[in-house]
C-alpha positions in Angstrom: 7.9 -15.6 -12.8 5.6 -12.6 -11.4 3.4 -13.9 -8.5 0.1 -12.3 -8.3 -1.9 -12.2 -5.1 -5.8 -11.3 -6.0 -8.3 -10.1 -3.6 -11.9 -10.4 -4.6 -15.3 -10.2 -2.9 -18.6 -8.4 -3.1 -17.7 -4.6 -2.9 -17.5 -2.6 0.4 -16.3 -5.5 2.4 -12.4 -4.5 2.4 -10.6 -5.6 -0.3 -8.6 -2.6 -0.9 -7.3 -2.3 2.4 -6.5 -6.0 2.6 -4.8 -5.6 -1.0 -2.7 -2.3 0.1 -1.7 -3.5 3.3 -0.5 -7.3 1.8 1.2 -5.2 -0.8 3.0 -2.8 1.9 4.2 -6.0 3.9 5.7 -7.5 0.6 7.5 -4.1 0.0 8.7 -3.4 3.5 10.1 -7.2 3.0 12.4 -6.1 0.2 10.4 -7.4 -2.6 9.3 -5.2 -6.2 5.6 -5.1 -5.8 3.2 -3.4 -8.3 -0.5 -2.6 -6.6 -3.7 -2.5 -8.7 -6.7 -1.6 -8.0 -9.7 -2.0 -10.5 -12.3 -1.6 -8.3 -14.9 0.9 -10.0 -15.2 2.9 -6.6 -11.5 3.5 -6.2 -10.2 4.2 -2.4 -6.6 3.5 -2.9 -5.3 6.8 -3.6 -6.9 8.1 -0.6 -5.9 5.2 1.7 -2.6 5.8 0.4 -2.4 9.6 0.7 -1.2 9.6 -3.0 -2.5 10.7 -6.2 -2.5 7.5 -8.4 -3.3 7.0 -12.2 -3.8 4.1 -14.4 -0.1 4.2 -15.4 2.1 2.6 -12.2 3.5 5.3 -9.6 6.2 4.6 -7.2 4.7 5.0 -3.8 6.9 4.0 -1.1 10.2 1.9 -1.2 9.7 -0.9 -3.7 5.8 -0.5 -4.3 4.6 1.0 -7.2 0.8 1.6 -7.6 -2.0 2.3 -10.4 -5.7 2.7 -10.0 -8.1 2.1 -12.7 -11.5 3.3 -12.8 -14.3 2.1 -14.9 -13.6 5.5 -17.6 -10.1 4.6 -17.5 -10.4 0.7 -18.5 -12.8 1.7 -21.4 -10.2 4.2 -22.7 -7.5 1.3 -22.4 -9.5 -1.2 -24.2 -10.4 1.1 -26.8 -6.7 1.9 -27.4 -6.3 -1.7 -27.3 -9.3 -3.5 -29.4 -10.9 -0.6 -31.2 -9.1 -1.2 -34.2 -9.3 -4.6 -34.2 -12.8 -4.4 -33.3 -14.1 -2.1 -36.1 -11.7 -4.1 -38.6 -13.9 -7.4 -37.9 -17.4 -5.6 -37.3 -16.8 -3.7 -40.8 -16.2 -6.8 -42.5 -19.8 -8.2 -41.9 -21.6 -4.7 -41.5 -21.8 -1.2 -43.1 -20.5 0.7 -39.9 -18.5 3.6 -39.1 -15.6 4.2 -36.3 -18.5 4.9 -34.1 -19.1 1.2 -33.6 -15.9 1.4 -31.1 -17.4 3.1 -28.5 -20.7 1.5 -28.8 -19.3 -2.1 -28.0 -16.9 -0.2 -25.5 -20.0 0.8 -23.5 -21.4 -2.6 -23.4 -22.0 -4.3 -19.9 -18.9 -6.5 -18.6 -16.3 -4.9 -21.2 -14.4 -2.8 -18.7 -14.6 -6.1 -16.1 -12.9 -8.3 -18.9 -10.2 -5.7 -19.9 -9.3 -5.4 -16.4 -8.5 -9.3 -16.6 -6.8 -8.7 -19.7 -4.8 -5.7 -18.3 -3.6 -7.8 -15.5 -2.6 -10.8 -17.5 -0.4 -8.6 -19.8 1.3 -7.2 -16.8 2.2 -10.4 -15.5 3.1 -11.9 -18.7 5.6 -8.9 -19.4 7.0 -9.3 -15.5 9.4 -6.8 -13.9 7.9 -7.1 -10.7 8.3 -9.7 -8.0 4.9 -9.4 -7.1 1.3 -7.8 -8.8 -1.4 -7.5 -5.8 -4.5 -6.6 -7.4 -7.7 -5.2 -5.7 -10.1 -6.6 -8.5 -13.6 -5.3 -9.5 -16.4 -6.2 -7.3 -17.7 -10.1 -7.5 -16.7 -12.1 -10.3 -18.9 -11.2 -13.1 -16.2 -10.7 -15.5 -14.9 -14.3 -15.2 -18.2 -15.5 -16.3 -18.2 -13.2 -19.2 -14.9 -14.1 -19.9 -15.7 -17.8 -20.1 -18.7 -16.9 -22.4 -16.6 -14.6 -24.8 -14.3 -17.9 -25.3 -17.1 -20.1 -26.6 -18.6 -17.1 -28.6 -15.2 -16.6 -30.3 -15.2 -20.0 -31.0 -18.8 -20.0 -32.9 -18.0 -16.7 -34.3 -15.0 -18.0 -36.2 -17.2 -20.9 -37.5 -19.9 -18.7 -38.7 -17.8 -15.9 -40.2 -16.1 -18.3 -42.2 -19.6 -19.6 -44.0 -20.8 -15.7 -44.2 -17.2 -14.8 -46.0 -17.9 -17.8 -48.4 -21.3 -16.8 -49.0 -20.1 -13.1 -49.8 -17.5 -13.6 -51.9 -15.2 -12.3 -49.3 -12.4 -14.9 -49.4 -10.6 -13.4 -52.4 -10.6 -10.2 -50.7 -8.9 -11.2 -48.0 -6.2 -12.9 -49.9 -5.8 -9.5 -51.6 -4.4 -8.6 -48.0 -7.2 -6.2 -47.0 -7.1 -7.5 -43.7 -8.2 -11.0 -42.1 -10.9 -10.7 -39.7 -10.9 -14.4 -39.0 -7.5 -14.4 -37.7 -8.6 -11.5 -35.1 -11.4 -13.5 -34.2 -9.2 -16.3 -33.5 -6.6 -14.1 -31.5 -9.4 -13.2 -29.3 -10.2 -16.4 -28.6 -6.7 -17.9 -27.9 -6.4 -14.4 -25.6 -9.3 -15.5 -23.4 -8.0 -19.1 -23.5 -4.5 -17.7 -22.2 -6.5 -15.2 -19.6 -8.6 -17.8 -18.1 -4.8 -20.0 -17.7 -3.3 -17.4 -16.3 -5.8 -17.0 -13.3 -5.5 -20.8 -12.7 -1.8 -20.5 -12.5 0.6 -21.7 -9.8 2.0 -18.3 -9.4 -1.7 -16.8 -9.0 -3.1 -16.9 -5.2 -6.7 -15.7 -4.8 -8.2 -14.4 -1.6 -11.6 -13.8 -0.8 -12.7 -10.9 1.9 -15.8 -11.1 3.2 -17.6 -9.3 6.6 -19.3 -11.3 9.3 -22.8 -10.7 8.2 -25.7 -13.1 6.9 -25.8 -11.2 3.5 -21.8 -10.8 3.3 -21.3 -14.7 4.4 -24.3 -16.0 1.4 -22.4 -14.1 -1.2 -19.2 -15.2 -0.2 -20.3 -18.6 -0.9 -21.3 -18.3 -4.0 -18.0 -15.9 -5.2 -16.0 -18.6 -3.5 -17.6 -21.7 -5.5 -17.1 -19.4 -8.7 -13.6 -18.8 -8.2 -13.2 -22.5 -7.7 -15.0 -23.3 -10.8 -12.0 -21.6 -12.9 -9.6 -23.9 -11.3 -8.2 -20.9 -9.3 -6.3 -21.2 -6.2 -8.2 -19.5 -3.4 -5.7 -19.5 -0.6 -7.7 -18.2 2.1 -10.9 -16.2 3.2 -10.3 -12.8 5.4 -13.2 -12.0 7.6 -12.8 -8.3 7.7 -14.5 -5.9 10.4 -14.3 -9.2 13.0 -15.6 -8.5 16.2 -13.0 -7.1 18.9 -12.6 -5.7 22.2 -11.5 -2.2 20.8 -14.3 -1.9 18.6 -17.0 0.0 20.8 -20.0 -1.5 19.0 -23.1 -2.3 20.9 -23.5 -5.6 22.4 -26.1 -6.5 19.7 -23.6 -5.9 16.8 -21.1 -8.2 18.5 -23.3 -11.0 19.5 -24.6 -11.2 15.6 -21.1 -10.7 13.9 -19.3 -13.7 16.4 -22.8 -15.9 15.2 -21.6 -15.2 11.3 -17.8 -15.7 12.1 -18.6 -19.2 13.2 -20.5 -19.8 10.4 -17.7 -18.6 7.9 -15.0 -20.6 9.8 -17.4 -23.7 10.1 -18.5 -23.3 6.1 -15.0 -23.0 5.1 -13.2 -25.4 7.3 -11.2 -28.0 5.2 -11.5 -25.7 1.9 -9.1 -23.0 2.4 -7.6 -20.8 5.6 -9.7 -18.1 7.1 -8.2 -14.9 8.6 -9.5 -12.3 10.3 -9.0 -8.6 10.5 -10.6 -7.0 13.5 -13.0 -4.0 13.6 -11.3 -0.3 14.4 -13.2 2.8 14.9 -12.3 4.0 11.4 -10.8 2.5 8.5 -7.1 2.5 8.0 -5.4 5.3 6.6 -1.3 5.7 5.4 1.4 3.3 5.9 1.7 2.8 9.1 -2.2 1.9 9.6 -1.8 -0.4 6.8 1.1 -2.4 8.0 -0.6 -2.9 11.1 -3.6 -4.4 9.2 -1.0 -6.3 7.6 0.0 -8.2 11.1 -3.1 -9.7 11.0 -2.7 -11.4 7.7 0.6 -13.5 8.3 0.7 -16.2 5.8 -0.7 -14.0 3.2 0.3 -14.5 0.2 
């Protein structure tokens, strides 16, 4: 079974750096690894120094990488669900195919499809590890749970509507069954939620030693654990260090919030620290140096 290692955070905290570093370390150890970034402000290409696309590309030894920006995810969603969505909606409303583009632009659609995309890759196999740089925060998780409930109620409402309209006979003649599609979406939402809570999935929360980051990291941690996800560690990126060269005031403030983070997560999960550098890491060698601070991940 493929193991999944995911990195979560509010954005700008170093998720991509941590994901790339761990993926390179695993590849260096001889594992076959797929590194996926679904962050809407993609930086993986620049960090690795290669051109990436939504399709996996081999970038180093046993490491493949793919980068999904928001527009790419929406196009993939339309390829996967567009015809099904049209079939269901047109069973109730007199609409044309343009309804697919309208729904594709709805808030949260891209977040949800990123979850489906990784789930399908995990289910298909082909790698020892999938290392996933997730979208900022966890809004897609909440929407997935809501979606599952909506499909359950939509199925009930659809059955009544179709009876009232006399569509059941039409469906029996083989002109398409929107009810079965709605049920398949509900099952898919259940399966994705099950994947997130699977033993083969380990989640890591990335944050920084600052008040706002600390406050948001507590909320994200609570959200991830509410989905029964195995949050195996909190990574404090840009932790104060002797080599960072920042003013004493910054170092003092960062040390204070690093202590608060350690105190809050003590007994809940492990805490890792990645020291602040004068600039962010670029290229394989510098990212592997970061990985040395993440011994034990995954």
